N, C-alpha and C positions, 0 to 999 in steps of 0.2 A: 437075119439074126435068128438063131434057134431059140424058141420060147422056153425049152427045157433048161437053158443055161441061166435063166433069170432067177429061178427058185433055188439059190444056193448062196452060201455066205461070202464067197469070193466074187465080188461084183465086177472085177476087172475082166473076168472071162467073157462077160456079156458085152464088153465095150470093144467089139471087134473092129468097128469102123472109125475109132478115135486114134489118131496117130500123135506121137510126140512132136510138138512144134517148138521152134525157136521163138523168143529167147528162153533159155533154161534158167538164167539168173533173174530172180524176182525183183532185184534192186532196180533193174531197168524199167520196170513197170511203175515204179513210184515216182511221182513228179519231183522235180528238183527243189521246189519250194514247199514241200510237204513238211508239216511240223514234226513228223516222226524223225526226220533227219536232224532237225535242230535239237530234239531231245537226246538223240544218240550222241551227238557231238558234245552236248552240255554235260552229260553224265560221264563221258570219257575223260573230261577235264577234272573230275572229282577224285579226291584221294579216299578210297573206300577201305582203308586198312582196318578201321574200327569195325566195319561190317564183316570183313573176312575173319577177324578174330573171334567172332561169335560161332564159327564153325570148328568142330574138332577135325573134320576132314571133308574134303570136297571131292565127290566122285567124278571120275572122268566120263565123258559122254553125256553129261547132263548140263542143263543151263547153269551158268556160273552166277554167283551173287550179283555181279554187275548187270548181267542180262536179266536177272529176276527183278532188280530194281528198275530197270528200264521198262519192263512190261507192266509192273504195277503202277508206275507213274503215268505211262501212256494210257492205261486203262482208266485212271482217274481223269485224265484229260478228255476222255471220250465217254464219260458218265457210265463207266462199267465198274461196279463195286463188288459184286458177288464173285467169290473165288471160282465158282462153277462157270459163270459167264466169262471170266477171264480165261479159263481153260478152253472153253469153246472158241473164244476169239483167237487164241494161239494156234488152233488147228485150222481155222477158216480164214482169218484175216491176213492179208498179205503184209500189212504193216507190222503186225506182231511177229510174223515169220522173219521179216527183215531184222527186227531187234534180236530175235533168238539166234540169228546168223548160223543156221544149220543145226542148232541143238534141238533135241526133241521137245515137244510141248510139255510143260510140267502139268501134273494133275492138280485138281482143286485142293487136295490136302497139303501138297507141297507148297502151293501158293499161300494157303492160310498159315502154315507153319512158318514160312518165311516172314510174313508180316508180324505174327504174334510172338515168335521165339527169337528171331534174328534181328529184324529191322527195328523192333521196339527197344532193343538195347542200345542203339546208336542213332535213333531218329533225330535227336536234337543236334548231334554233331553233323549229320548230313544237312540238316536245315541251315546250320551256321555256314557250311561251305557254299550253299546256294547264295546266301547273302554276300559272302566274300567274293565269289565269282562275278555277281552282278555289280559289286562296287568296282572291281578291276575293269569291268567292261564300260564303266561310266554310266550305268543304267540307274543307279540309285545315288542319292546325294550323300548319305551317311551323316546328314545334319539334322533333318526333321523326321520325327517318327509320329505317325498318326495312329492313335490307339482307340479301339472300340471293341465292344463285346456283343455276343448274341448267344441265345440258348438253343441247343440242338438236343433232340430227344434221344434217350438211351434205347438200346435194344431190349431192355427189361420191360416186362409187362407193367401196365399202368396200375394194376390192382395189387401189386406186391409191396405195398408201403409198410414201413415201420416208423411210427411217430415217437419221438423221444419223450414228448410230454405225456402221452398215454402210457408208455412203459414206466415212467417215473411214478405216475399215479398208481398203477397196478403194483409196483414194487412196494409202495408205502402200505397198501392194503395187505400185501403178502407178509410184510414185516410185522404188522399188527397180529395177524393170524399165528405167525411163528412165535411171537412173544407169549401169546395165550397157550399155545401148544407146549412150549418148553416149561412154562410154569406148571401146567397140568402133569407133565411127565415127571418133574422133580417131586411133586406131591404124591403122585401115584406109585412111583417106583423107589422113592427115597434116595434119589441121587442128586448131586450138585454139579451143574455144568455151566451156569451163567454166573459170571463174576463182574462186578462193577456195573451191573445193569447194561452190559453190552453184549449183543448177539450178532454173530457173523457166520459166514459159511463154515469157518473152522469150528465154531461152537456146535453147529448142527452135525458135523462129521464126528466130533468128540461124543456127542449124545448118541449117534448111531453106533459107534464102537461099544459104548457101555450097554446099550440095549441088546446088541448081539452077544455080548459077554453074559448078560443076564439070561438070555435064551439058552446058551450053552450050559451054564451052571445048573439051570432048572430042568434041562432036558426037554424043552418044549418043542413039539413038532408042528410046523406050519402046514395048514391044509388049504386046498384049492378045489373049486368046483361047486356044483349046486348041491344043496342039502347038507353042507358041512359048516359048522359054526367056527368062526375064527376067534382066537383068543384076543384079549385086550392088547397083549404085547405085539401080536402080529398086525393088528389094526394100527397100532402106534408106529410100527416100523414102516408099514406101507405108506402111511400119511407123511412120515418123515422123509422117505425117499422121494415122494412127490414134491415136497417143499424144497428139497435140495436141488432137484432137477429144474424146478421153476426158477429158483434163485439164480442158478447158473445161467439159465436162458436170459433172464433180465440183465444180469451183469454183462453177458456177451453182447447183447443188443446195445446197451449203453456204451460199451467199449467201441463197437463199430461206429456208432453215431459220432462219438467224439464231440467236437464243437458244433456239429450240424444238428438240425432239428429233425431230420428224417433220412432214411435211406431205403433202397429197394432190396428185397430179399434175393432176387436173381442177378443183381448187379450192385454190390454193396458200395461201390465207389460213386454211384449216381445218387443225386439228391433231388427230391421232389420240388419242382419249381413251377411258377405260373408261366405258361407259354403263350405266345401271340397266336399260334395256330390252335384255336379253341373250337373244335368241331361241334361240341354240344352247347357252346355259348353259355356255360355255367361256371366259368372260372376254375375248371378242374385242374389240379396239380398233376404233373407228369414227371417221371424220372428223367432227368436231363443233366447236361454238363454246360457250364458257362465257358464258352470258347472266346478267347481274347486274341485279336489280331493286331499286330504292329505293322503298318503299311508305310512304305517309303517309295515315292515315285511310281505309284500304282502297283508295286510289287509287295507281297507279304514277306517281310524279312524276318519276322519272329512271331511265334504264337505260343499259347499255353492254354490248358484247360483247368478249370477250378470247380470245386463242389459248391462254392458260395454263390447264391443267386444275385447278390449285389456286386456292382463293379468297384465300389469304393475300396474294399479291402484287397482287391486283386492287383492294384497298380504297383505297389512296392515290390511284392514277390515277382511280378512280371518283369519289372525293370532290373531287379537283381539277377534274375535268371538270364535275361537277355545280355546283360553286361558280362556275365561269366562265360558266355559261349561265343559271342561275336568278337571279331578281331578289332572292331572300331566302336566308338562310343558316340551316341547321339547327343547333340547339344540342346535341342528344343523338344520338349514333350508336349504334344498337342492332344487334348482329350476333351470330351464333352462334360456337361454338368454332373453326370453320375459319378465322376471320379474326384470331385472336390471334397477335400477335408484338410484340416490343419496338419494332420500327420503327413499327408501326401505333399503338401506345400513345403514342410520342413525337410522332408527327405530329399526332394528334388533340388532344393537350394543347397543342402549339405553335400549333395552329389555333384555340385558344380554344373547344374543344368538349369535351363530356363523353363518355367511352367507356362503353358498357354492353355489353361483350363477355364472353361466358361463357368462363372459363378452360378449356383443353383437358382438364384433369384434374378438372373440376368434378363430373361424374357419377361418374367412377371413384373420386373421393375419398370418396364416400358409401358405398362398399361395405366389407364387413368384410375382404375380402382385401387391400384397399389399406391399411386402418388397421393390419393385422397384419404388413405387409411391412416388416421392419426394414432392408431395403437402401435404402429411399427416404429422401431427406433430409427430407421433410415429417414423418417419424416420428422424427427425431433432434432432440435439444435443441440450440438455437443460442444462443450468447452473443454479442450484438453488440459488447460492449466488447472482448473478446479476439478476436473474429472467428474463431470456431472452432465446430465441431460436436462433439457427444458421442454416440457410438454406444451400442448396447444393452449392450456389455461394459464401458462406462465409459471407453473410450479416446477421446482427443481427436483431432480432425482439423483441425489449424490450416491457415491459408492459406499455401501454399508458393510459389505463383507466379501470375502473371496473363498472359493472352494475349488477342489480338484475333482475333475470328472475323468473316468476311465472308460476307454472305448472297448469294443469287442476284441481288438487286437492287443490290448494291454497298454495302449498309448494314454498318457495322462496329460491333460491340458488344464490350465488355470482359467477359471471363469469368475468374473467380477459381477456381483449382485448390486443393482441400482434399485432404490426404492424411494417412493414419494412419502413424505412424512404424514400427509393426510390428503385423502381424496374426497372428504365429505363436502357436500354442497357443490361439487364440481358439475357444471352443465354438460361436460363431455364424457362423464364417467361411463355411461352405457356404451359409447362408441370406442372408448379407450381400453376398458377392462373387459376381456372376453373370456369365455370358457365357463361351462356350467358344472364341471366335475369337481370344483374346489369345495372342501368341507367347510371353509369359512363362509359365513353369510356375505352376500353381495354388498350389503351396507357397510360391513366392517373391513372390506378388502381395499388394499391400496395397490397402485400400479407398481409392478416389479419388472425388471429387465435382467436377463442373464446374457452377458456379453463376454466373449473371449477376445481380448484386445489384440493378441497375436494373430488370431484368425482374421480379424477385421483389417489388420495391417497387410497381411499376405494377400487377402482378397483384393484390396485396393491396388496393390502393386500388379497383380495378375490382370485386373480389369484394365489398367492403363496399357498393358502389353497387348491384350487381345483387341483393343479398340483402335490401335495404330493401324496404319495401312498394311504393314507386313503381317501383323496379327490377324487382321481381317482376311487377308489372303490365305493364311494358314488355316483359319477356321473354315473357310470355304473349301479348301482342299481336303480337310478332314472329312467333311460331309460327303465329298465326292469319292475320295479314295478309300477311306476306311469302311464306310457304309457300303460303298460300291463293291468291295471285296466280298462282303456277306451276300449282297444281292446276286453276285455272280455265282457263288458257291451254292446258294439255296435255289435260285431260279434257273440260271443258265446250266449249271452242272447238276441240277435236280437232286441235291443231297439234302435230305430232311431228317434222316435218322441213322445213327451209327449201327454198324453191323457186328461190332466186337464188344465184349464186356471187359471192364476194368479200365482204370485211368490210363495205364501205359498203352494199351491197345487202342484206346480212343484217341490218345495223343498222336500215336503213329498214323492212324487213319487221317487225322486232321492235317498232319504234316504232308502226307501224300497228296491230299487235296490242294494244299497250299503250293507245293512244288508244281503240280499239274497246272494250277492257276497261273503261276509265274511263267512257266514255259509258254502257255497259250498267250499270255499278255506280251511276252517278248516277241513271239511270232507275229502278233497283230501290229505291234509297234514297228517292227522291221518292215512289214508289208505296207504300212501307212506312212513310212519314213518319218516316224516320230521318236526315234531312238535318241537318248540323251536328254530328253525333256523331263523335268522333275516336278514342276508346279504348274497348275493351270493359272492363267492370268485373270485378274479381276476385270470385269467388264466396265469400261469407262462410261459414265453417265454424262450425257451432254447437258 
């Protein structure tokens, strides 16, 4: 080989001793049981008309939307998430070449645009088709859905926080300054802009208009630079402009926050949450999304992302969204204690579904400390006929009043107040009445209980269901399947942080992960000859 042929851009010239060898078809080199073949066959069965509608025109000689969907799913199956890494794999990996079927490898910007501009518009429809195909194959039951959530960090920087409480405090201080400023302008320039003691952004704009009119009438010239003295009118207008801009900024921040307590400047859909991955061990909040998985027979059949850090308020919108997209309806809703609330119980019952939700005090109620705590209503005798509780000292706590409580979602529940007539000289008072933040002196306090009778009724019904043999099996499968899906995504697939900004793009990337997880799961169940199994059996104790 001639050395002078190495130093040039066309490297094929230096490959004089390499001949073209058979086979030329790369498909022959791929094993027959490779999951890439399963993925290709699975996607070919899908109706991608919604995806094709997102294109104005599809150029010839490039990868089709169906081929693009295949490569991004297969990339997720193999822990490749960066668009540049996917581009490199399409040029080097024989399996990606097989999926492209002779089409040229797309560049990283084409892959990123496909995910954020095209797939994000129909990601839920594609996810629903995955569930439908799995149901037709008999791989999911369509009866039990296991729900759980986890928090995954956003791509936004951790120090770009905006706190709603801080903005509200600063806005109050700014309003006080504006009030003083407007009063001074009215007195100084002899104008009237504030009516009914109400000042708004419109009031400031009206004041600015009058001050500029005064400048024009008096022919005042504004000056700038060192050594020049500004007039009082110029200083007033500059201060007014600053107040207007600041007020607009605070209004915009509160609007972006909405019902949330915080958001990130570089990803406004992300909310700051407490994460399990705490590198500094100081409880630092990070911008993240609350990812909810609905798992059936080890497959993720539905998912959604929420800005709320708590799982309680995510259950109802999750179930509504799932029912609006899937072609079938689940009968049993299985979730852990984080989803228990009266509103969720009522919704599931009204939706003709059965709730298998663990009560929040289920694990605690099995401890000796809980059973010996005389201050808890669970350890007091209750008489439903007289509607009163009886404490350890034999004193009765009758119902004295009722009130309505409103939750963060707007749900109103009725709470009954039970109160003892007198707790004086009670030997159990210190153990029965707890809490040191009450304004009433401890000697004058009486035992009070706030109980929602409807919540107690629904909790008792749900407790009876989850403690049955079938309910115990469902709870065991929830911990295996729902929590196992997150373990697979975070550990096996090594996905700990989103690469896209915005809720739609984050949801799309989550759906790609879920479909990749489902295809991998289907491949392993076929290899292990476990297809058609829906629930793990309880171990029999001898």
